[in-house]
Biopython code that builds the backbone (N, CA, C, O; Angstrom):
import numpy as np
from Bio.PDB.StructureBuilder import StructureBuilder

atoms = [
    (1, "MET", "N", (-16.554, 3.736, 13.191)),
    (1, "MET", "CA", (-16.301, 3.967, 11.793)),
    (1, "MET", "C", (-17.455, 3.469, 10.929)),
    (1, "MET", "O", (-17.768, 4.065, 9.898)),
    (2, "ILE", "N", (-18.076, 2.394, 11.346)),
    (2, "ILE", "CA", (-19.228, 1.882, 10.607)),
    (2, "ILE", "C", (-20.331, 2.936, 10.585)),
    (2, "ILE", "O", (-21.084, 3.037, 9.617)),
    (3, "GLU", "N", (-20.421, 3.714, 11.653)),
    (3, "GLU", "CA", (-21.437, 4.762, 11.755)),
    (3, "GLU", "C", (-21.015, 6.051, 11.047)),
    (3, "GLU", "O", (-21.754, 7.036, 11.067)),
    (4, "GLY", "N", (-19.837, 6.052, 10.425)),
    (4, "GLY", "CA", (-19.364, 7.251, 9.742)),
    (4, "GLY", "C", (-18.714, 8.260, 10.656)),
    (4, "GLY", "O", (-18.580, 9.429, 10.294)),
    (5, "LYS", "N", (-18.305, 7.828, 11.841)),
    (5, "LYS", "CA", (-17.623, 8.699, 12.794)),
    (5, "LYS", "C", (-16.178, 8.234, 12.919)),
    (5, "LYS", "O", (-15.897, 7.036, 12.948)),
    (6, "PHE", "N", (-15.278, 9.186, 12.991)),
    (6, "PHE", "CA", (-13.860, 8.867, 13.003)),
    (6, "PHE", "C", (-13.152, 9.606, 14.132)),
    (6, "PHE", "O", (-12.411, 10.554, 13.874)),
    (7, "PRO", "N", (-13.369, 9.185, 15.395)),
    (7, "PRO", "CA", (-12.674, 9.849, 16.497)),
    (7, "PRO", "C", (-11.159, 9.663, 16.324)),
    (7, "PRO", "O", (-10.700, 8.562, 16.021)),
    (8, "PRO", "N", (-10.399, 10.723, 16.515)),
    (8, "PRO", "CA", (-8.978, 10.658, 16.179)),
    (8, "PRO", "C", (-8.121, 9.830, 17.134)),
    (8, "PRO", "O", (-8.074, 10.086, 18.338)),
    (9, "SER", "N", (-7.456, 8.846, 16.572)),
    (9, "SER", "CA", (-6.344, 8.182, 17.241)),
    (9, "SER", "C", (-5.063, 8.793, 16.675)),
    (9, "SER", "O", (-4.115, 9.085, 17.404)),
    (10, "PHE", "N", (-5.063, 8.978, 15.354)),
    (10, "PHE", "CA", (-3.997, 9.702, 14.656)),
    (10, "PHE", "C", (-4.702, 10.576, 13.627)),
    (10, "PHE", "O", (-5.187, 10.068, 12.616)),
    (11, "PRO", "N", (-4.766, 11.892, 13.872)),
    (11, "PRO", "CA", (-5.524, 12.782, 12.995)),
    (11, "PRO", "C", (-5.032, 12.776, 11.548)),
    (11, "PRO", "O", (-3.840, 12.638, 11.272)),
    (12, "LEU", "N", (-5.963, 12.924, 10.663)),
    (12, "LEU", "CA", (-5.665, 12.990, 9.231)),
    (12, "LEU", "C", (-4.648, 14.080, 8.928)),
    (12, "LEU", "O", (-3.792, 13.904, 8.061)),
    (13, "ALA", "N", (-4.730, 15.204, 9.632)),
    (13, "ALA", "CA", (-3.773, 16.300, 9.407)),
    (13, "ALA", "C", (-2.334, 15.822, 9.616)),
    (13, "ALA", "O", (-1.436, 16.218, 8.872)),
    (14, "GLY", "N", (-2.111, 14.980, 10.615)),
    (14, "GLY", "CA", (-0.774, 14.431, 10.859)),
    (14, "GLY", "C", (-0.339, 13.479, 9.765)),
    (14, "GLY", "O", (0.819, 13.495, 9.347)),
    (15, "ALA", "N", (-1.258, 12.653, 9.299)),
    (15, "ALA", "CA", (-0.941, 11.720, 8.214)),
    (15, "ALA", "C", (-0.639, 12.480, 6.927)),
    (15, "ALA", "O", (0.237, 12.080, 6.161)),
    (16, "LEU", "N", (-1.360, 13.574, 6.687)),
    (16, "LEU", "CA", (-1.105, 14.409, 5.514)),
    (16, "LEU", "C", (0.292, 15.001, 5.589)),
    (16, "LEU", "O", (1.042, 14.957, 4.614)),
    (17, "LYS", "N", (0.643, 15.553, 6.739)),
    (17, "LYS", "CA", (1.979, 16.137, 6.920)),
    (17, "LYS", "C", (3.065, 15.082, 6.736)),
    (17, "LYS", "O", (4.021, 15.291, 5.989)),
    (18, "ASP", "N", (2.915, 13.959, 7.413)),
    (18, "ASP", "CA", (3.938, 12.914, 7.348)),
    (18, "ASP", "C", (4.081, 12.340, 5.946)),
    (18, "ASP", "O", (5.199, 12.109, 5.484)),
    (19, "SER", "N", (2.964, 12.106, 5.263)),
    (19, "SER", "CA", (3.060, 11.544, 3.919)),
    (19, "SER", "C", (3.699, 12.547, 2.963)),
    (19, "SER", "O", (4.391, 12.149, 2.025)),
    (20, "GLY", "N", (3.477, 13.840, 3.188)),
    (20, "GLY", "CA", (4.158, 14.854, 2.382)),
    (20, "GLY", "C", (5.659, 14.840, 2.597)),
    (20, "GLY", "O", (6.433, 14.993, 1.653)),
    (21, "LEU", "N", (6.069, 14.656, 3.854)),
    (21, "LEU", "CA", (7.501, 14.561, 4.155)),
    (21, "LEU", "C", (8.125, 13.331, 3.512)),
    (21, "LEU", "O", (9.261, 13.377, 3.039)),
    (22, "ILE", "N", (7.382, 12.238, 3.497)),
    (22, "ILE", "CA", (7.879, 11.008, 2.862)),
    (22, "ILE", "C", (8.025, 11.208, 1.353)),
    (22, "ILE", "O", (9.009, 10.763, 0.762)),
    (23, "VAL", "N", (7.057, 11.872, 0.729)),
    (23, "VAL", "CA", (7.159, 12.171, -0.707)),
    (23, "VAL", "C", (8.425, 12.982, -0.975)),
    (23, "VAL", "O", (9.175, 12.675, -1.901)),
    (24, "ASP", "N", (8.662, 14.009, -0.172)),
    (24, "ASP", "CA", (9.857, 14.836, -0.345)),
    (24, "ASP", "C", (11.133, 14.023, -0.171)),
    (24, "ASP", "O", (12.088, 14.196, -0.929)),
    (25, "ALA", "N", (11.156, 13.143, 0.817)),
    (25, "ALA", "CA", (12.339, 12.315, 1.060)),
    (25, "ALA", "C", (12.591, 11.351, -0.100)),
    (25, "ALA", "O", (13.734, 11.145, -0.508)),
    (26, "LEU", "N", (11.519, 10.766, -0.625)),
    (26, "LEU", "CA", (11.678, 9.864, -1.770)),
    (26, "LEU", "C", (12.236, 10.608, -2.976)),
    (26, "LEU", "O", (13.124, 10.105, -3.664)),
    (27, "ARG", "N", (11.715, 11.807, -3.232)),
    (27, "ARG", "CA", (12.216, 12.617, -4.355)),
    (27, "ARG", "C", (13.683, 12.963, -4.154)),
    (27, "ARG", "O", (14.479, 12.890, -5.090)),
    (28, "SER", "N", (14.038, 13.340, -2.932)),
    (28, "SER", "CA", (15.426, 13.704, -2.632)),
    (28, "SER", "C", (16.381, 12.539, -2.842)),
    (28, "SER", "O", (17.547, 12.724, -3.190)),
    (29, "ALA", "N", (15.865, 11.345, -2.624)),
    (29, "ALA", "CA", (16.683, 10.136, -2.791)),
    (29, "ALA", "C", (16.592, 9.574, -4.210)),
    (29, "ALA", "O", (17.115, 8.496, -4.496)),
    (30, "TYR", "N", (15.919, 10.320, -5.100)),
    (30, "TYR", "CA", (15.733, 9.899, -6.501)),
    (30, "TYR", "C", (15.028, 8.546, -6.602)),
    (30, "TYR", "O", (15.368, 7.707, -7.437)),
    (31, "LEU", "N", (14.039, 8.361, -5.729)),
    (31, "LEU", "CA", (13.233, 7.141, -5.736)),
    (31, "LEU", "C", (11.836, 7.476, -6.235)),
    (31, "LEU", "O", (11.413, 8.631, -6.199)),
    (32, "ASP", "N", (11.137, 6.471, -6.692)),
    (32, "ASP", "CA", (9.788, 6.656, -7.214)),
    (32, "ASP", "C", (8.832, 6.992, -6.079)),
    (32, "ASP", "O", (8.637, 6.198, -5.158)),
    (33, "GLU", "N", (8.245, 8.165, -6.156)),
    (33, "GLU", "CA", (7.330, 8.618, -5.115)),
    (33, "GLU", "C", (5.876, 8.503, -5.533)),
    (33, "GLU", "O", (5.002, 8.993, -4.818)),
    (34, "SER", "N", (5.587, 7.878, -6.657)),
    (34, "SER", "CA", (4.233, 7.910, -7.212)),
    (34, "SER", "C", (3.176, 7.306, -6.276)),
    (34, "SER", "O", (2.089, 7.870, -6.156)),
    (35, "LEU", "N", (3.453, 6.209, -5.628)),
    (35, "LEU", "CA", (2.468, 5.606, -4.732)),
    (35, "LEU", "C", (2.223, 6.498, -3.527)),
    (35, "LEU", "O", (1.074, 6.744, -3.160)),
    (36, "MET", "N", (3.300, 6.988, -2.903)),
    (36, "MET", "CA", (3.134, 7.845, -1.734)),
    (36, "MET", "C", (2.491, 9.175, -2.110)),
    (36, "MET", "O", (1.735, 9.739, -1.320)),
    (37, "ALA", "N", (2.781, 9.677, -3.296)),
    (37, "ALA", "CA", (2.154, 10.921, -3.753)),
    (37, "ALA", "C", (0.650, 10.720, -3.937)),
    (37, "ALA", "O", (-0.137, 11.623, -3.650)),
    (38, "ALA", "N", (0.251, 9.550, -4.412)),
    (38, "ALA", "CA", (-1.175, 9.251, -4.568)),
    (38, "ALA", "C", (-1.861, 9.172, -3.206)),
    (38, "ALA", "O", (-2.968, 9.682, -3.034)),
    (39, "ILE", "N", (-1.210, 8.540, -2.252)),
    (39, "ILE", "CA", (-1.755, 8.450, -0.893)),
    (39, "ILE", "C", (-1.868, 9.852, -0.294)),
    (39, "ILE", "O", (-2.890, 10.196, 0.299)),
    (40, "ASN", "N", (-0.825, 10.652, -0.447)),
    (40, "ASN", "CA", (-0.837, 12.028, 0.043)),
    (40, "ASN", "C", (-1.973, 12.820, -0.594)),
    (40, "ASN", "O", (-2.619, 13.627, 0.075)),
    (41, "GLY", "N", (-2.218, 12.597, -1.865)),
    (41, "GLY", "CA", (-3.317, 13.278, -2.544)),
    (41, "GLY", "C", (-4.678, 12.916, -1.967)),
    (41, "GLY", "O", (-5.557, 13.771, -1.860)),
    (42, "GLN", "N", (-4.852, 11.670, -1.599)),
    (42, "GLN", "CA", (-6.111, 11.251, -0.994)),
    (42, "GLN", "C", (-6.263, 11.838, 0.409)),
    (42, "GLN", "O", (-7.357, 12.247, 0.799)),
    (43, "PHE", "N", (-5.161, 11.877, 1.168)),
    (43, "PHE", "CA", (-5.208, 12.517, 2.483)),
    (43, "PHE", "C", (-5.570, 13.994, 2.322)),
    (43, "PHE", "O", (-6.384, 14.524, 3.079)),
    (44, "ARG", "N", (-4.962, 14.657, 1.333)),
    (44, "ARG", "CA", (-5.237, 16.074, 1.097)),
    (44, "ARG", "C", (-6.710, 16.287, 0.733)),
    (44, "ARG", "O", (-7.356, 17.200, 1.246)),
    (45, "ALA", "N", (-7.228, 15.448, -0.144)),
    (45, "ALA", "CA", (-8.629, 15.579, -0.560)),
    (45, "ALA", "C", (-9.570, 15.448, 0.634)),
    (45, "ALA", "O", (-10.516, 16.224, 0.770)),
    (46, "ALA", "N", (-9.314, 14.474, 1.493)),
    (46, "ALA", "CA", (-10.166, 14.288, 2.669)),
    (46, "ALA", "C", (-10.039, 15.470, 3.630)),
    (46, "ALA", "O", (-11.030, 15.905, 4.217)),
    (47, "ALA", "N", (-8.824, 15.987, 3.790)),
    (47, "ALA", "CA", (-8.626, 17.148, 4.659)),
    (47, "ALA", "C", (-9.365, 18.362, 4.111)),
    (47, "ALA", "O", (-9.984, 19.109, 4.869)),
    (48, "GLU", "N", (-9.302, 18.557, 2.806)),
    (48, "GLU", "CA", (-9.991, 19.684, 2.178)),
    (48, "GLU", "C", (-11.510, 19.554, 2.280)),
    (48, "GLU", "O", (-12.228, 20.551, 2.206)),
    (49, "GLN", "N", (-11.992, 18.333, 2.449)),
    (49, "GLN", "CA", (-13.428, 18.107, 2.635)),
    (49, "GLN", "C", (-13.842, 18.343, 4.089)),
    (49, "GLN", "O", (-15.011, 18.178, 4.437)),
    (50, "GLY", "N", (-12.888, 18.726, 4.934)),
    (50, "GLY", "CA", (-13.202, 19.055, 6.318)),
    (50, "GLY", "C", (-12.931, 17.967, 7.326)),
    (50, "GLY", "O", (-13.447, 18.026, 8.442)),
    (51, "HIS", "N", (-12.134, 16.969, 6.972)),
    (51, "HIS", "CA", (-11.908, 15.833, 7.862)),
    (51, "HIS", "C", (-10.519, 15.822, 8.509)),
    (51, "HIS", "O", (-10.103, 14.804, 9.063)),
    (52, "ALA", "N", (-9.806, 16.942, 8.442)),
    (52, "ALA", "CA", (-8.425, 16.989, 8.931)),
    (52, "ALA", "C", (-8.286, 16.634, 10.407)),
    (52, "ALA", "O", (-7.273, 16.063, 10.812)),
    (53, "ASP", "N", (-9.280, 16.961, 11.206)),
    (53, "ASP", "CA", (-9.186, 16.701, 12.649)),
    (53, "ASP", "C", (-9.734, 15.338, 13.047)),
    (53, "ASP", "O", (-9.697, 14.974, 14.222)),
    (54, "GLU", "N", (-10.236, 14.590, 12.087)),
    (54, "GLU", "CA", (-10.733, 13.237, 12.354)),
    (54, "GLU", "C", (-9.596, 12.241, 12.188)),
    (54, "GLU", "O", (-8.510, 12.607, 11.739)),
    (55, "ASP", "N", (-9.835, 10.997, 12.541)),
    (55, "ASP", "CA", (-8.827, 9.962, 12.390)),
    (55, "ASP", "C", (-8.444, 9.811, 10.921)),
    (55, "ASP", "O", (-9.253, 10.068, 10.029)),
    (56, "MET", "N", (-7.216, 9.397, 10.683)),
    (56, "MET", "CA", (-6.748, 9.241, 9.306)),
    (56, "MET", "C", (-7.612, 8.255, 8.514)),
    (56, "MET", "O", (-7.582, 8.270, 7.284)),
    (57, "ALA", "N", (-8.365, 7.414, 9.183)),
    (57, "ALA", "CA", (-9.270, 6.492, 8.490)),
    (57, "ALA", "C", (-10.354, 7.240, 7.731)),
    (57, "ALA", "O", (-11.004, 6.668, 6.856)),
    (58, "ALA", "N", (-10.558, 8.517, 8.057)),
    (58, "ALA", "CA", (-11.545, 9.329, 7.343)),
    (58, "ALA", "C", (-11.159, 9.523, 5.880)),
    (58, "ALA", "O", (-11.953, 10.025, 5.085)),
    (59, "VAL", "N", (-9.940, 9.124, 5.529)),
    (59, "VAL", "CA", (-9.504, 9.212, 4.122)),
    (59, "VAL", "C", (-10.472, 8.447, 3.214)),
    (59, "VAL", "O", (-10.598, 8.775, 2.034)),
    (60, "ILE", "N", (-11.145, 7.447, 3.744)),
    (60, "ILE", "CA", (-12.097, 6.681, 2.952)),
    (60, "ILE", "C", (-13.188, 7.576, 2.370)),
    (60, "ILE", "O", (-13.751, 7.272, 1.318)),
    (61, "LEU", "N", (-13.484, 8.673, 3.054)),
    (61, "LEU", "CA", (-14.524, 9.586, 2.597)),
    (61, "LEU", "C", (-14.095, 10.324, 1.320)),
    (61, "LEU", "O", (-14.948, 10.755, 0.544)),
    (62, "ALA", "N", (-12.805, 10.468, 1.100)),
    (62, "ALA", "CA", (-12.317, 11.122, -0.117)),
    (62, "ALA", "C", (-12.478, 10.215, -1.336)),
    (62, "ALA", "O", (-12.424, 10.687, -2.471)),
    (63, "LEU", "N", (-12.671, 8.940, -1.109)),
    (63, "LEU", "CA", (-12.790, 7.987, -2.221)),
    (63, "LEU", "C", (-14.211, 7.869, -2.737)),
    (63, "LEU", "O", (-14.446, 7.331, -3.819)),
    (64, "LYS", "N", (-15.159, 8.376, -1.954)),
    (64, "LYS", "CA", (-16.563, 8.293, -2.383)),
    (64, "LYS", "C", (-16.829, 9.277, -3.501)),
    (64, "LYS", "O", (-16.293, 10.385, -3.499)),
    (65, "ARG", "N", (-17.649, 8.881, -4.451)),
    (65, "ARG", "CA", (-17.985, 9.765, -5.567)),
    (65, "ARG", "C", (-19.286, 10.440, -5.317)),
    (65, "ARG", "O", (-19.743, 11.227, -6.146)),
]
sb = StructureBuilder()
sb.init_structure("model")
sb.init_model(0)
sb.init_chain("A")
sb.init_seg("    ")
for serial, (resi, resn, name, xyz) in enumerate(atoms, 1):
    if name == "N":
        sb.init_residue(resn, " ", resi, " ")
    sb.init_atom(name, np.array(xyz, "f"), 0.0, 1.0, " ", f" {name:<3s}", serial, name[0])
structure = sb.get_structure()
């Protein structure tokens, strides 16, 4: 990871899917989903940048400006 490589232990695509399901579950339970929605948004941004098949730690790349 220090070298900018993120071999998948748990792919970002899976974290994106799971965090989306958690957002939906929180909404269904009338609970505040704002934190999980923000996390899901960062996972989505990193996936859209082409990192979906890398480890979920690649989400850090979505935070760079």
